[in-house]
Every structure is written in structure tokens, then in C-alpha cells.
PAZASE-285851 format. One record per residue (C-alpha): residue number from 0; chain; x, y, z; residue in three letters. Coordinates in steps of 0.25 Angstrom, whole numbers. Each point is the difference from the previous one (the first is absolute). Last residue first. Example, Ala and Ser with C-alpha at 12.3 -4.5 7.8 and 13.67 -1.06 7.14 Angstrom:
2
<site><num>1</num><chaine>A</chaine><x>55</x><y>-4</y><z>29</z><residu>SER</residu></site>
<site><num>0</num><chaine>A</chaine><x>-6</x><y>-14</y><z>2</z><residu>ALA</residu></site>
***
This chain:
185
<site><num>184</num><chaine>A</chaine><x>41</x><y>28</y><z>276</z><residu>MET</residu></site>
<site><num>183</num><chaine>A</chaine><x>-7</x><y>12</y><z>8</z><residu>ARG</residu></site>
<site><num>182</num><chaine>A</chaine><x>-9</x><y>-9</y><z>7</z><residu>LEU</residu></site>
<site><num>181</num><chaine>A</chaine><x>12</x><y>-8</y><z>5</z><residu>GLY</residu></site>
<site><num>180</num><chaine>A</chaine><x>7</x><y>12</y><z>5</z><residu>PHE</residu></site>
<site><num>179</num><chaine>A</chaine><x>-12</x><y>7</y><z>7</z><residu>GLU</residu></site>
<site><num>178</num><chaine>A</chaine><x>-1</x><y>-14</y><z>7</z><residu>MET</residu></site>
<site><num>177</num><chaine>A</chaine><x>15</x><y>1</y><z>4</z><residu>SER</residu></site>
<site><num>176</num><chaine>A</chaine><x>-3</x><y>13</y><z>6</z><residu>SER</residu></site>
<site><num>175</num><chaine>A</chaine><x>-12</x><y>-4</y><z>8</z><residu>ARG</residu></site>
<site><num>174</num><chaine>A</chaine><x>8</x><y>-13</y><z>5</z><residu>ILE</residu></site>
<site><num>173</num><chaine>A</chaine><x>12</x><y>8</y><z>4</z><residu>ALA</residu></site>
<site><num>172</num><chaine>A</chaine><x>-8</x><y>9</y><z>6</z><residu>GLN</residu></site>
<site><num>171</num><chaine>A</chaine><x>-6</x><y>-10</y><z>9</z><residu>VAL</residu></site>
<site><num>170</num><chaine>A</chaine><x>14</x><y>-5</y><z>3</z><residu>THR</residu></site>
<site><num>169</num><chaine>A</chaine><x>4</x><y>13</y><z>4</z><residu>GLN</residu></site>
<site><num>168</num><chaine>A</chaine><x>-12</x><y>1</y><z>9</z><residu>ARG</residu></site>
<site><num>167</num><chaine>A</chaine><x>2</x><y>-13</y><z>6</z><residu>PHE</residu></site>
<site><num>166</num><chaine>A</chaine><x>15</x><y>3</y><z>3</z><residu>ARG</residu></site>
<site><num>165</num><chaine>A</chaine><x>-4</x><y>12</y><z>8</z><residu>ALA</residu></site>
<site><num>164</num><chaine>A</chaine><x>-8</x><y>-8</y><z>8</z><residu>PRO</residu></site>
<site><num>163</num><chaine>A</chaine><x>9</x><y>-11</y><z>2</z><residu>GLY</residu></site>
<site><num>162</num><chaine>A</chaine><x>12</x><y>9</y><z>5</z><residu>ASP</residu></site>
<site><num>161</num><chaine>A</chaine><x>-2</x><y>-5</y><z>14</z><residu>GLY</residu></site>
<site><num>160</num><chaine>A</chaine><x>3</x><y>-15</y><z>-4</z><residu>ASP</residu></site>
<site><num>159</num><chaine>A</chaine><x>-8</x><y>-12</y><z>-8</z><residu>THR</residu></site>
<site><num>158</num><chaine>A</chaine><x>-13</x><y>0</y><z>8</z><residu>THR</residu></site>
<site><num>157</num><chaine>A</chaine><x>-5</x><y>14</y><z>-7</z><residu>SER</residu></site>
<site><num>156</num><chaine>A</chaine><x>4</x><y>-6</y><z>-14</z><residu>PHE</residu></site>
<site><num>155</num><chaine>A</chaine><x>-10</x><y>-12</y><z>2</z><residu>THR</residu></site>
<site><num>154</num><chaine>A</chaine><x>-11</x><y>8</y><z>5</z><residu>ARG</residu></site>
<site><num>153</num><chaine>A</chaine><x>1</x><y>9</y><z>-12</z><residu>GLU</residu></site>
<site><num>152</num><chaine>A</chaine><x>0</x><y>-10</y><z>-9</z><residu>LEU</residu></site>
<site><num>151</num><chaine>A</chaine><x>-13</x><y>-7</y><z>7</z><residu>GLU</residu></site>
<site><num>150</num><chaine>A</chaine><x>-6</x><y>14</y><z>1</z><residu>GLN</residu></site>
<site><num>149</num><chaine>A</chaine><x>3</x><y>2</y><z>-16</z><residu>MET</residu></site>
<site><num>148</num><chaine>A</chaine><x>-5</x><y>-15</y><z>-4</z><residu>ALA</residu></site>
<site><num>147</num><chaine>A</chaine><x>-14</x><y>3</y><z>10</z><residu>GLN</residu></site>
<site><num>146</num><chaine>A</chaine><x>-2</x><y>13</y><z>-8</z><residu>LYS</residu></site>
<site><num>145</num><chaine>A</chaine><x>2</x><y>-6</y><z>-13</z><residu>SER</residu></site>
<site><num>144</num><chaine>A</chaine><x>1</x><y>10</y><z>-12</z><residu>LEU</residu></site>
<site><num>143</num><chaine>A</chaine><x>16</x><y>2</y><z>2</z><residu>LEU</residu></site>
<site><num>142</num><chaine>A</chaine><x>1</x><y>-15</y><z>2</z><residu>VAL</residu></site>
<site><num>141</num><chaine>A</chaine><x>-5</x><y>-1</y><z>-14</z><residu>ARG</residu></site>
<site><num>140</num><chaine>A</chaine><x>13</x><y>3</y><z>-6</z><residu>SER</residu></site>
<site><num>139</num><chaine>A</chaine><x>4</x><y>-15</y><z>3</z><residu>ASN</residu></site>
<site><num>138</num><chaine>A</chaine><x>15</x><y>0</y><z>1</z><residu>GLY</residu></site>
<site><num>137</num><chaine>A</chaine><x>0</x><y>5</y><z>13</z><residu>LEU</residu></site>
<site><num>136</num><chaine>A</chaine><x>-7</x><y>-13</y><z>5</z><residu>SER</residu></site>
<site><num>135</num><chaine>A</chaine><x>10</x><y>-8</y><z>-9</z><residu>SER</residu></site>
<site><num>134</num><chaine>A</chaine><x>10</x><y>7</y><z>7</z><residu>MET</residu></site>
<site><num>133</num><chaine>A</chaine><x>-4</x><y>-3</y><z>13</z><residu>MET</residu></site>
<site><num>132</num><chaine>A</chaine><x>-2</x><y>-16</y><z>-3</z><residu>ALA</residu></site>
<site><num>131</num><chaine>A</chaine><x>15</x><y>0</y><z>-6</z><residu>ASP</residu></site>
<site><num>130</num><chaine>A</chaine><x>6</x><y>6</y><z>11</z><residu>ASP</residu></site>
<site><num>129</num><chaine>A</chaine><x>4</x><y>14</y><z>1</z><residu>VAL</residu></site>
<site><num>128</num><chaine>A</chaine><x>12</x><y>3</y><z>10</z><residu>LYS</residu></site>
<site><num>127</num><chaine>A</chaine><x>11</x><y>-1</y><z>-11</z><residu>GLY</residu></site>
<site><num>126</num><chaine>A</chaine><x>-3</x><y>15</y><z>-5</z><residu>ASN</residu></site>
<site><num>125</num><chaine>A</chaine><x>-10</x><y>5</y><z>9</z><residu>LEU</residu></site>
<site><num>124</num><chaine>A</chaine><x>8</x><y>11</y><z>5</z><residu>GLU</residu></site>
<site><num>123</num><chaine>A</chaine><x>3</x><y>6</y><z>-14</z><residu>ALA</residu></site>
<site><num>122</num><chaine>A</chaine><x>-15</x><y>4</y><z>0</z><residu>PRO</residu></site>
<site><num>121</num><chaine>A</chaine><x>-8</x><y>-7</y><z>-12</z><residu>LEU</residu></site>
<site><num>120</num><chaine>A</chaine><x>4</x><y>7</y><z>-13</z><residu>SER</residu></site>
<site><num>119</num><chaine>A</chaine><x>7</x><y>-11</y><z>-7</z><residu>THR</residu></site>
<site><num>118</num><chaine>A</chaine><x>-8</x><y>-11</y><z>3</z><residu>LYS</residu></site>
<site><num>117</num><chaine>A</chaine><x>-13</x><y>8</y><z>-3</z><residu>LEU</residu></site>
<site><num>116</num><chaine>A</chaine><x>5</x><y>4</y><z>-14</z><residu>LYS</residu></site>
<site><num>115</num><chaine>A</chaine><x>0</x><y>-14</y><z>-5</z><residu>GLU</residu></site>
<site><num>114</num><chaine>A</chaine><x>-13</x><y>-4</y><z>6</z><residu>ALA</residu></site>
<site><num>113</num><chaine>A</chaine><x>-7</x><y>11</y><z>-7</z><residu>TYR</residu></site>
<site><num>112</num><chaine>A</chaine><x>7</x><y>-1</y><z>-12</z><residu>ALA</residu></site>
<site><num>111</num><chaine>A</chaine><x>-5</x><y>-15</y><z>-1</z><residu>LEU</residu></site>
<site><num>110</num><chaine>A</chaine><x>-14</x><y>3</y><z>5</z><residu>ASN</residu></site>
<site><num>109</num><chaine>A</chaine><x>-1</x><y>13</y><z>-11</z><residu>MET</residu></site>
<site><num>108</num><chaine>A</chaine><x>4</x><y>-11</y><z>-11</z><residu>VAL</residu></site>
<site><num>107</num><chaine>A</chaine><x>-10</x><y>-11</y><z>5</z><residu>SER</residu></site>
<site><num>106</num><chaine>A</chaine><x>-10</x><y>10</y><z>0</z><residu>GLY</residu></site>
<site><num>105</num><chaine>A</chaine><x>2</x><y>5</y><z>-14</z><residu>LEU</residu></site>
<site><num>104</num><chaine>A</chaine><x>-1</x><y>-14</y><z>-6</z><residu>VAL</residu></site>
<site><num>103</num><chaine>A</chaine><x>-11</x><y>-4</y><z>8</z><residu>ALA</residu></site>
<site><num>102</num><chaine>A</chaine><x>-7</x><y>13</y><z>-1</z><residu>PRO</residu></site>
<site><num>101</num><chaine>A</chaine><x>2</x><y>0</y><z>-16</z><residu>SER</residu></site>
<site><num>100</num><chaine>A</chaine><x>-5</x><y>-14</y><z>-2</z><residu>ILE</residu></site>
<site><num>99</num><chaine>A</chaine><x>-15</x><y>0</y><z>4</z><residu>SER</residu></site>
<site><num>98</num><chaine>A</chaine><x>-3</x><y>13</y><z>-5</z><residu>MET</residu></site>
<site><num>97</num><chaine>A</chaine><x>8</x><y>-2</y><z>-14</z><residu>ALA</residu></site>
<site><num>96</num><chaine>A</chaine><x>-8</x><y>-13</y><z>-1</z><residu>MET</residu></site>
<site><num>95</num><chaine>A</chaine><x>-13</x><y>7</y><z>2</z><residu>ALA</residu></site>
<site><num>94</num><chaine>A</chaine><x>4</x><y>12</y><z>-9</z><residu>VAL</residu></site>
<site><num>93</num><chaine>A</chaine><x>3</x><y>-10</y><z>-11</z><residu>SER</residu></site>
<site><num>92</num><chaine>A</chaine><x>-13</x><y>-8</y><z>0</z><residu>PHE</residu></site>
<site><num>91</num><chaine>A</chaine><x>-7</x><y>13</y><z>0</z><residu>PHE</residu></site>
<site><num>90</num><chaine>A</chaine><x>5</x><y>4</y><z>-13</z><residu>TYR</residu></site>
<site><num>89</num><chaine>A</chaine><x>-1</x><y>-13</y><z>-6</z><residu>ALA</residu></site>
<site><num>88</num><chaine>A</chaine><x>-14</x><y>-1</y><z>3</z><residu>GLY</residu></site>
<site><num>87</num><chaine>A</chaine><x>-3</x><y>13</y><z>-5</z><residu>THR</residu></site>
<site><num>86</num><chaine>A</chaine><x>7</x><y>-2</y><z>-13</z><residu>ALA</residu></site>
<site><num>85</num><chaine>A</chaine><x>-8</x><y>-14</y><z>-1</z><residu>ILE</residu></site>
<site><num>84</num><chaine>A</chaine><x>-13</x><y>6</y><z>2</z><residu>ALA</residu></site>
<site><num>83</num><chaine>A</chaine><x>2</x><y>11</y><z>-10</z><residu>LEU</residu></site>
<site><num>82</num><chaine>A</chaine><x>7</x><y>-8</y><z>-11</z><residu>LEU</residu></site>
<site><num>81</num><chaine>A</chaine><x>-13</x><y>1</y><z>-9</z><residu>ARG</residu></site>
<site><num>80</num><chaine>A</chaine><x>0</x><y>14</y><z>2</z><residu>LYS</residu></site>
<site><num>79</num><chaine>A</chaine><x>14</x><y>4</y><z>-5</z><residu>PRO</residu></site>
<site><num>78</num><chaine>A</chaine><x>10</x><y>4</y><z>9</z><residu>VAL</residu></site>
<site><num>77</num><chaine>A</chaine><x>4</x><y>13</y><z>4</z><residu>VAL</residu></site>
<site><num>76</num><chaine>A</chaine><x>-11</x><y>6</y><z>7</z><residu>CYS</residu></site>
<site><num>75</num><chaine>A</chaine><x>-2</x><y>-12</y><z>10</z><residu>GLN</residu></site>
<site><num>74</num><chaine>A</chaine><x>15</x><y>1</y><z>5</z><residu>VAL</residu></site>
<site><num>73</num><chaine>A</chaine><x>-1</x><y>15</y><z>1</z><residu>VAL</residu></site>
<site><num>72</num><chaine>A</chaine><x>-13</x><y>-1</y><z>8</z><residu>VAL</residu></site>
<site><num>71</num><chaine>A</chaine><x>5</x><y>-11</y><z>9</z><residu>THR</residu></site>
<site><num>70</num><chaine>A</chaine><x>13</x><y>9</y><z>1</z><residu>LYS</residu></site>
<site><num>69</num><chaine>A</chaine><x>-9</x><y>12</y><z>5</z><residu>LEU</residu></site>
<site><num>68</num><chaine>A</chaine><x>-9</x><y>-8</y><z>11</z><residu>THR</residu></site>
<site><num>67</num><chaine>A</chaine><x>14</x><y>-6</y><z>6</z><residu>PRO</residu></site>
<site><num>66</num><chaine>A</chaine><x>6</x><y>13</y><z>0</z><residu>VAL</residu></site>
<site><num>65</num><chaine>A</chaine><x>-9</x><y>10</y><z>7</z><residu>ALA</residu></site>
<site><num>64</num><chaine>A</chaine><x>3</x><y>-5</y><z>13</z><residu>GLY</residu></site>
<site><num>63</num><chaine>A</chaine><x>14</x><y>1</y><z>-1</z><residu>LEU</residu></site>
<site><num>62</num><chaine>A</chaine><x>-1</x><y>15</y><z>0</z><residu>GLY</residu></site>
<site><num>61</num><chaine>A</chaine><x>-11</x><y>2</y><z>11</z><residu>ILE</residu></site>
<site><num>60</num><chaine>A</chaine><x>6</x><y>-10</y><z>8</z><residu>GLY</residu></site>
<site><num>59</num><chaine>A</chaine><x>14</x><y>6</y><z>-1</z><residu>GLY</residu></site>
<site><num>58</num><chaine>A</chaine><x>-6</x><y>13</y><z>4</z><residu>LEU</residu></site>
<site><num>57</num><chaine>A</chaine><x>-6</x><y>-5</y><z>12</z><residu>THR</residu></site>
<site><num>56</num><chaine>A</chaine><x>13</x><y>-8</y><z>4</z><residu>ALA</residu></site>
<site><num>55</num><chaine>A</chaine><x>9</x><y>11</y><z>-1</z><residu>ALA</residu></site>
<site><num>54</num><chaine>A</chaine><x>-9</x><y>9</y><z>9</z><residu>ALA</residu></site>
<site><num>53</num><chaine>A</chaine><x>-1</x><y>-11</y><z>10</z><residu>LEU</residu></site>
<site><num>52</num><chaine>A</chaine><x>15</x><y>-1</y><z>-1</z><residu>GLY</residu></site>
<site><num>51</num><chaine>A</chaine><x>2</x><y>14</y><z>2</z><residu>TRP</residu></site>
<site><num>50</num><chaine>A</chaine><x>-10</x><y>1</y><z>12</z><residu>VAL</residu></site>
<site><num>49</num><chaine>A</chaine><x>8</x><y>-11</y><z>6</z><residu>MET</residu></site>
<site><num>48</num><chaine>A</chaine><x>12</x><y>10</y><z>1</z><residu>PRO</residu></site>
<site><num>47</num><chaine>A</chaine><x>13</x><y>-6</y><z>-5</z><residu>THR</residu></site>
<site><num>46</num><chaine>A</chaine><x>10</x><y>-3</y><z>10</z><residu>LYS</residu></site>
<site><num>45</num><chaine>A</chaine><x>3</x><y>-13</y><z>-5</z><residu>GLU</residu></site>
<site><num>44</num><chaine>A</chaine><x>1</x><y>4</y><z>-14</z><residu>GLY</residu></site>
<site><num>43</num><chaine>A</chaine><x>-6</x><y>5</y><z>-11</z><residu>PHE</residu></site>
<site><num>42</num><chaine>A</chaine><x>7</x><y>6</y><z>-11</z><residu>PHE</residu></site>
<site><num>41</num><chaine>A</chaine><x>-2</x><y>-11</y><z>-11</z><residu>MET</residu></site>
<site><num>40</num><chaine>A</chaine><x>-16</x><y>2</y><z>4</z><residu>CYS</residu></site>
<site><num>39</num><chaine>A</chaine><x>1</x><y>12</y><z>-8</z><residu>GLY</residu></site>
<site><num>38</num><chaine>A</chaine><x>5</x><y>-6</y><z>-13</z><residu>SER</residu></site>
<site><num>37</num><chaine>A</chaine><x>-12</x><y>-10</y><z>3</z><residu>LEU</residu></site>
<site><num>36</num><chaine>A</chaine><x>-10</x><y>11</y><z>1</z><residu>VAL</residu></site>
<site><num>35</num><chaine>A</chaine><x>4</x><y>8</y><z>-12</z><residu>ILE</residu></site>
<site><num>34</num><chaine>A</chaine><x>2</x><y>-14</y><z>-9</z><residu>LEU</residu></site>
<site><num>33</num><chaine>A</chaine><x>-15</x><y>-3</y><z>5</z><residu>LEU</residu></site>
<site><num>32</num><chaine>A</chaine><x>-6</x><y>14</y><z>-5</z><residu>LEU</residu></site>
<site><num>31</num><chaine>A</chaine><x>8</x><y>-1</y><z>-13</z><residu>ALA</residu></site>
<site><num>30</num><chaine>A</chaine><x>-6</x><y>-16</y><z>-1</z><residu>TYR</residu></site>
<site><num>29</num><chaine>A</chaine><x>-14</x><y>6</y><z>1</z><residu>SER</residu></site>
<site><num>28</num><chaine>A</chaine><x>2</x><y>11</y><z>-8</z><residu>MET</residu></site>
<site><num>27</num><chaine>A</chaine><x>4</x><y>-7</y><z>-12</z><residu>VAL</residu></site>
<site><num>26</num><chaine>A</chaine><x>-11</x><y>-9</y><z>1</z><residu>PHE</residu></site>
<site><num>25</num><chaine>A</chaine><x>-10</x><y>11</y><z>3</z><residu>MET</residu></site>
<site><num>24</num><chaine>A</chaine><x>6</x><y>7</y><z>-13</z><residu>ARG</residu></site>
<site><num>23</num><chaine>A</chaine><x>-2</x><y>-13</y><z>-9</z><residu>LYS</residu></site>
<site><num>22</num><chaine>A</chaine><x>-13</x><y>-3</y><z>5</z><residu>TYR</residu></site>
<site><num>21</num><chaine>A</chaine><x>-10</x><y>7</y><z>-9</z><residu>ARG</residu></site>
<site><num>20</num><chaine>A</chaine><x>-15</x><y>-4</y><z>-3</z><residu>LYS</residu></site>
<site><num>19</num><chaine>A</chaine><x>-4</x><y>12</y><z>9</z><residu>THR</residu></site>
<site><num>18</num><chaine>A</chaine><x>-13</x><y>-6</y><z>6</z><residu>ARG</residu></site>
<site><num>17</num><chaine>A</chaine><x>4</x><y>-15</y><z>1</z><residu>ALA</residu></site>
<site><num>16</num><chaine>A</chaine><x>14</x><y>3</y><z>3</z><residu>ILE</residu></site>
<site><num>15</num><chaine>A</chaine><x>-5</x><y>10</y><z>13</z><residu>LEU</residu></site>
<site><num>14</num><chaine>A</chaine><x>-9</x><y>-12</y><z>4</z><residu>PHE</residu></site>
<site><num>13</num><chaine>A</chaine><x>11</x><y>-10</y><z>0</z><residu>GLY</residu></site>
<site><num>12</num><chaine>A</chaine><x>9</x><y>9</y><z>7</z><residu>THR</residu></site>
<site><num>11</num><chaine>A</chaine><x>-10</x><y>3</y><z>10</z><residu>PRO</residu></site>
<site><num>10</num><chaine>A</chaine><x>0</x><y>-16</y><z>3</z><residu>VAL</residu></site>
<site><num>9</num><chaine>A</chaine><x>14</x><y>-1</y><z>-1</z><residu>GLY</residu></site>
<site><num>8</num><chaine>A</chaine><x>2</x><y>9</y><z>12</z><residu>VAL</residu></site>
<site><num>7</num><chaine>A</chaine><x>-6</x><y>-10</y><z>10</z><residu>PHE</residu></site>
<site><num>6</num><chaine>A</chaine><x>10</x><y>-11</y><z>2</z><residu>ALA</residu></site>
<site><num>5</num><chaine>A</chaine><x>12</x><y>10</y><z>0</z><residu>MET</residu></site>
<site><num>4</num><chaine>A</chaine><x>-6</x><y>9</y><z>9</z><residu>LEU</residu></site>
<site><num>3</num><chaine>A</chaine><x>-3</x><y>-11</y><z>10</z><residu>VAL</residu></site>
<site><num>2</num><chaine>A</chaine><x>14</x><y>-7</y><z>-1</z><residu>GLY</residu></site>
<site><num>1</num><chaine>A</chaine><x>8</x><y>13</y><z>0</z><residu>PHE</residu></site>
<site><num>0</num><chaine>A</chaine><x>-8</x><y>8</y><z>12</z><residu>PRO</residu></site>
***
């Protein structure tokens, strides 16, 4: 719902601006709604029900969906008519650059935090027993999303000794908590 609403809320926002000729309240309300949603997401954890995530995504999509249209209107309202094209182009260029650079930087920080937390949160019985190949496999947070990778990991743990299934569950829990830690950074 976040991406869909974010893509389509701009159209009604544009119609509202054209009809009312007012945008300041919508601008403030959009950011206020987004602030409330993001503040609420700080309290999300691995045990948060999916419905709360869906509600946050829906409200966040509504709040953030109006912002690009509103910002474009603001940029176009503050410059003289002769600079309208230059200002609009500069605005969209800066948005495109931010959308390219931010995920790379934030993703790197998240992956580093995830890897560091995972090393400390793995079950104590695995210290010294995990080789580099296994650690790089566990270091890839996508292991949780791949059914084949999870089955391979479970098979590896079940062949070690009788306590393998319990260690597998502890390891999966360590991966999840490390992922949550990485996302919170």
C-alpha cells in the first residue's frame, strides 16, 4: 500500500491545489501524518502484528504521496516565471540524486550493523564452530527470505549433533534480531 498510495495520492493533491489555490496546510498535514507514522514505527519489533505494518504503510503512503506534488508547487511558486523551467529541473535533479545516493549509504550502514550484531548474537555453542563460508551465508540477511537457504541451513544444523534443531532456531532468532537491529540503526 505504501508505494501504490504514494504514486497515486499526488493526482488528487494536484486537483485539490488547483481547486482551492492553497497548499500550505496540506504540506504541513502531510508531514505531520508522516511524522506520526514514523514515530509509531519506532516501537515496531519482530513481534509486531502484520496488520500494524500494513496500517503504517497505508498512512505513510498517504502522507508521503502528497509531498512531491506539494514541493513542486512550492518550487514553482517561489521563482520568477522566467526561471520556472530551471527551478523545476533543478528540483527534480536533486530528488533523483537523493533517491540514488540515500539507499546506497543507508543500506551499507544497515548491513554493517547487521553483520556486527549477528557475530555477537549467535548461540554461544557456535563460537569457533562456524567457518567462514557458513558465516558469510549467515551474514546475508536474505537467507530468511529463501526457502532453499533455510532448508540448507536447517540440514546443516541437523547433521552436527542431537541439539541441532534447537541451535537452528536460536540461529534464526539471532538473524532476525540482528536484522531488526540493523534496520533501527
